[in-house]
C-alpha positions in Angstrom: -24.0 -23.0 -1.7 -25.7 -26.1 -0.3 -22.5 -28.1 -0.9 -20.3 -25.5 0.9 -22.7 -25.5 3.9 -22.6 -29.3 4.0 -18.8 -29.3 4.0 -18.8 -26.5 6.6 -21.0 -28.5 8.9 -19.1 -31.8 8.3 -15.7 -30.5 9.5 -16.8 -30.1 13.1 -17.7 -33.8 13.8 -14.6 -34.9 11.9 -12.4 -32.6 13.9 -13.9 -33.7 17.2 -13.6 -37.4 16.3 -9.9 -37.0 15.3 -9.2 -35.1 18.5 -11.0 -37.7 20.5 -8.8 -40.5 19.0 -5.7 -38.4 19.6 -6.7 -37.8 23.2 -7.5 -41.5 23.7 -4.0 -42.4 22.5 -2.5 -39.8 24.8 -4.4 -41.2 27.8 -3.6 -44.8 26.9 0.1 -44.0 26.5 0.2 -42.0 29.7 -1.3 -45.0 31.6 1.8 -47.0 31.0 3.6 -47.3 34.3 6.0 -49.9 35.5 5.5 -51.8 32.3 1.7 -52.2 32.8 -1.3 -50.6 31.2 -3.8 -49.9 33.9 -6.2 -48.1 31.4 -7.5 -50.5 28.7 -7.6 -49.1 25.2 -11.4 -49.5 24.9 -11.9 -47.5 28.1 -9.5 -44.8 27.0 -11.2 -44.5 23.6 -14.7 -44.5 25.1 -13.8 -41.9 27.7 -12.0 -39.5 25.3 -14.4 -39.8 22.4 -17.5 -39.2 24.6 -15.7 -36.1 26.0 -14.7 -34.7 22.6 -17.9 -35.5 20.6 -19.9 -33.2 23.0 -18.0 -30.4 21.3 -20.1 -31.0 18.2 -22.8 -29.1 20.1 -20.5 -26.5 21.8 -18.4 -25.3 18.9 -21.3 -23.9 16.8 -22.7 -22.3 20.0 -19.4 -20.7 20.8 -18.9 -19.4 17.3 -22.5 -18.0 17.3 -22.0 -16.2 20.6 -18.6 -14.9 19.2 -20.4 -13.4 16.2 -23.2 -12.0 18.3 -21.0 -10.4 21.0 -17.8 -9.2 19.3 -14.9 -8.0 21.3 -13.8 -4.4 20.8 -11.4 -2.1 22.6 -14.3 -0.4 24.2 -16.3 -3.4 25.4 -13.7 -6.1 26.1 -14.4 -6.0 29.9 -18.1 -6.4 29.5 -17.6 -9.2 27.0 -15.4 -11.0 29.5 -18.3 -11.1 31.9 -20.1 -13.1 29.3 -17.3 -15.3 28.0 -15.6 -16.3 31.2 -18.7 -17.8 33.0 -19.7 -19.4 29.7 -16.3 -21.0 29.4 -16.5 -22.4 33.0 -20.0 -23.8 32.5 -19.0 -25.5 29.1 -15.8 -26.9 30.6 -17.7 -28.4 33.6 -20.4 -29.9 31.3 -17.7 -31.4 29.1 -15.9 -32.8 32.1 -19.0 -34.4 33.5 -20.3 -35.7 30.2 -18.1 -38.9 30.1 -19.1 -39.7 33.7 -22.8 -39.5 32.7 -22.1 -41.8 29.7 -20.3 -44.3 32.0 -23.1 -44.2 34.5 -25.8 -44.7 31.9 -24.2 -47.3 29.7 -21.1 -48.9 31.2 -20.7 -49.2 35.0 -22.3 -48.3 38.2 -21.5 -45.4 40.4 -19.5 -47.3 43.0 -17.2 -48.7 40.4 -16.7 -45.4 38.7 -16.2 -43.4 41.9 -13.7 -46.0 43.1 -11.7 -45.8 39.9 -11.8 -41.9 39.8 -11.0 -41.7 43.5 -7.6 -43.2 42.8 -7.1 -40.8 39.9 -8.7 -37.4 40.6 -6.3 -35.6 38.3 -8.4 -37.1 35.4 -11.2 -34.7 36.1 -8.9 -31.8 36.7 -7.0 -32.3 33.4 -10.2 -32.8 31.5 -11.5 -29.5 32.9 -8.3 -27.6 32.1 -8.1 -29.1 28.6 -11.8 -28.1 28.0 -11.1 -24.6 29.2 -8.1 -24.2 26.9 -10.0 -25.6 24.0 -12.9 -23.3 24.7 -10.5 -20.3 24.6 -9.1 -21.6 21.3 -12.5 -21.8 19.6 -13.4 -18.4 21.0 -10.2 -17.0 19.6 -10.9 -18.5 16.2 -14.4 -17.0 16.2 -13.0 -13.5 17.1 -10.3 -13.8 14.4 -13.0 -14.7 11.9 -14.9 -11.6 13.0 -11.9 -9.3 12.5 -11.3 -10.9 9.1 -14.9 -10.2 8.1 -14.5 -6.6 9.3 -11.3 -6.3 7.3 -13.1 -7.5 4.2 -16.0 -5.1 4.9 -13.6 -2.2 5.2 -11.9 -3.2 2.0 -15.3 -3.3 0.3 -16.1 0.2 1.7 -12.8 1.5 0.4 -13.5 0.0 -3.0 -16.9 1.7 -3.0 -15.3 5.0 -2.0 -12.7 4.7 -4.8 -15.4 3.8 -7.3 -17.6 6.8 -6.2 -14.6 9.1 -6.4 -13.7 7.8 -9.8 -17.3 8.5 -11.0 -17.1 12.0 -9.5 -13.8 12.7 -11.3 -15.3 11.2 -14.5 -18.3 13.5 -14.1 -16.1 16.5 -13.6 -14.1 15.6 -16.7 -17.3 15.2 -18.6 -18.3 18.6 -17.6 -14.9 20.0 -18.6 -15.1 18.3 -21.9 -18.8 19.0 -22.4 -19.3 20.6 -25.9 -21.3 23.5 -24.5 -18.7 24.2 -21.8 -15.8 24.1 -24.1 -17.6 26.0 -26.8 -18.7 28.8 -24.4 -15.3 29.0 -22.7 -13.3 29.0 -26.0 -15.8 31.4 -27.5 -15.4 33.8 -24.6 -11.6 33.6 -24.9 -11.8 34.2 -28.6 -14.0 37.3 -28.2 -11.9 38.7 -25.4 -8.8 38.4 -27.6 -10.2 41.3 -29.6 -11.5 43.3 -26.7 -9.4 42.5 -23.6 -6.3 40.5 -24.2 -5.5 40.5 -20.5 -8.9 39.1 -19.6 -8.6 36.4 -22.3 -5.2 35.3 -20.9 -6.6 35.3 -17.4 -9.5 33.1 -18.5 -7.1 30.7 -20.2 -4.9 30.6 -17.1 -7.9 29.9 -14.9 -9.0 27.1 -17.2 -5.5 25.6 -16.9 -5.6 25.9 -13.1 -9.0 24.3 -13.1 -7.7 21.3 -15.0 -4.5 21.1 -13.0 -6.3 21.0 -9.6 -8.6 18.3 -10.9 -5.7 16.1 -11.9 -3.7 17.0 -8.7 -6.6 15.6 -6.5 -7.1 12.5 -8.6 -7.4 9.5 -6.3 -7.8 11.6 -3.2 -10.9 10.6 -1.2 -11.1 13.6 1.2 -9.7 17.1 1.2 -10.1 20.0 3.5 -12.9 22.4 2.8 -10.3 25.0 2.2 -8.9 23.0 -0.7 -12.4 22.3 -2.1 -13.1 26.1 -2.0 -9.9 26.8 -3.9 -11.0 24.4 -6.6 -14.5 25.9 -6.7 -13.1 29.4 -7.1 -11.1 28.3 -10.1 -14.3 27.0 -11.7 -16.3 30.1 -10.8 -13.7 32.4 -12.2 -14.3 30.8 -15.6 -18.0 31.1 -15.2 -17.8 34.7 -14.2 -16.0 35.6 -17.4 -18.6 33.6 -19.4 -21.6 35.2 -17.8 -20.1 38.6 -17.2 -22.2 40.8 -14.9 -25.1 38.2 -15.0 -23.4 36.0 -12.4 -22.5 37.0 -8.8 -21.2 34.6 -6.3 -20.8 34.9 -2.5 -18.6 32.5 -0.5 -19.1 32.8 3.2 -17.3 30.0 5.0 -16.3 30.3 8.7 -12.6 30.0 9.3 -13.3 27.1 11.8 -14.9 25.1 9.0 -12.1 25.4 6.5 -10.0 22.5 7.9 -12.9 20.0 8.1 -12.3 17.1 5.8 -15.0 16.7 3.1 -15.3 14.3 0.1 -13.2 15.5 -2.8 -15.2 17.1 -5.7 -18.4 17.4 -3.6 -19.2 21.1 -4.2 -18.4 21.7 -7.8 -21.3 19.4 -9.2 -23.8 21.2 -6.9 -22.6 24.7 -8.0 -22.5 23.6 -11.6 -26.1 22.4 -11.3 -27.1 25.7 -9.9 -25.5 27.6 -12.7 -26.8 25.4 -15.5 -30.4 25.0 -14.3 -30.9 28.1 -12.1 -28.8 30.9 -13.6 -28.3 30.1 -17.3 -32.0 29.9 -18.3 -32.8 33.2 -16.6 -31.8 36.4 -18.4 -31.9 38.3 -15.1 -28.7 38.6 -12.9 -28.1 35.5 -10.9 -26.6 35.1 -7.5 -25.1 31.9 -6.0 -24.2 31.8 -2.3 -22.0 29.1 -0.7 -22.2 29.1 3.0 -20.2 27.0 5.4 -20.6 26.8 9.2 -18.7 24.8 11.7 -21.1 22.8 13.9 -20.5 20.9 17.1 -20.3 17.5 15.3 -19.2 18.6 11.8 -19.9 21.2 9.2 -23.0 22.5 7.4 -22.7 23.6 3.8 -25.5 25.5 2.0 -25.6 26.3 -1.7 -28.5 28.6 -2.8 -29.4 30.5 -6.0 -32.0 32.9 -7.1 -33.2 30.8 -10.1 -36.5 29.2 -10.7 -36.2 26.6 -8.0 -38.1 23.3 -7.9 -41.2 23.0 -10.0 -44.0 22.4 -7.5 -46.6 19.7 -8.3 -49.4 20.1 -5.8 -48.1 20.0 -2.3 -44.8 18.3 -3.2 -41.9 19.2 -5.3 -41.2 17.1 -8.4 -37.4 16.6 -8.3 -35.5 15.0 -11.2 -31.9 14.5 -10.1 -29.3 14.4 -12.8 -26.1 12.3 -12.7 -24.2 14.9 -10.7 -26.8 15.1 -7.9 -27.3 11.3 -7.9 -23.6 10.8 -7.6 -23.3 13.3 -4.8 -26.0 11.7 -2.8 -24.5 8.2 -3.4 -21.0 9.4 -2.4 -22.3 10.9 0.9 -24.1 7.7 1.6 -20.9 5.6 1.0 -18.8 8.0 3.2 -21.1 8.6 6.1 -24.0 6.1 5.9 -26.8 7.7 7.9 -24.6 10.2 9.8 -25.1 13.0 7.2 -28.0 14.8 5.7 -28.6 16.1 2.1 -31.7 17.9 1.1 -33.0 20.2 -1.6 -35.8 22.7 -1.2 -37.1 26.0 -2.5 -35.8 29.0 -0.7 -38.1 31.4 1.2 -37.2 34.2 -1.3 -37.2 31.9 -4.3 -34.5 29.8 -5.9 -33.1 26.5 -4.9 -31.4 25.7 -1.6 -29.2 22.7 -1.3 -27.9 21.9 2.2 -25.8 19.1 3.6 -24.5 18.4 7.1 -21.3 16.3 7.2 -19.7 14.9 10.4 -16.2 15.9 11.2 -13.5 13.2 11.3 -11.7 12.6 14.6 -8.6 14.3 13.2 -10.4 17.4 12.0 -8.9 19.7 14.6 -9.4 23.4 13.8 -5.7 24.2 14.2 -4.6 21.4 11.8 -3.9 22.2 8.2 -4.7 19.4 5.7 -4.5 19.2 1.9 
């Protein structure tokens, strides 16, 4: 790390020195007129090097300002009000710096003014070159910013894919969970003797459930409509397993059905409600899934009539399993702080899980999405 920083700081002086030598050679060659050199090499080198070495201070400053004040589509005009005056000031300072060096170490004011008076274009070309070089350094800084944003976006996409992969893995674990398979297959086996049609229906729903999981593999977001279809497939299996003990109510506003939500975001929450809220309780269980379209997104509430959270004094002691932890982490990766996710005991008992998700810019209520 120290070596890389040392090399990063070294290239600026080296670059300025090389550009100074190149500019000195250009000035020295341009001074050839009628077979005479009116600009000695030492003068050309001193003038050009002093002008270019001052960029050792300006280049880090320009790059720092470029990082601090990034140019976007929405703020480019305001940024120009910062960058243009800054470029003019830096170009003027760079143009006057060789004059100050000459006055301080080489010649007096009369000699220098007499020499520049016969060649005023020296100052004009120095100013224009400085302005162009300033724009070049600024463009490099902005290009570096865009590249960093690209890498950050790629990193976010990688996180999304990793979270989605973990969610799919969690769903597959649930599907292949010994208790889940045992209960499902046991229900199918029992129904074969009592109700062959119901057994076939349960087997078909199990196949649909697995198919929908594989169809959405690798998809980061789906419409809430699609997510509800997948959830109904899962609930159909659980209805047969629990019989009359399980009742589900799905109340989602039509305006909310086309909002894009993270794939496989509801099933772990409903599965958690069934496993910890309904299954341990011999009384009939009810699970409600409510979806409402809000101004800035959608609000989804999942509540049950189970035992709820175990209270410990004034606070609730919550131990989140892998499914809940993964859900919270995925929401954080997708929306950062623009979403909410909370669990609390309901007023009439049971657990209430609610989350508010922002709508994407393309989540138009009349647009159908997969």
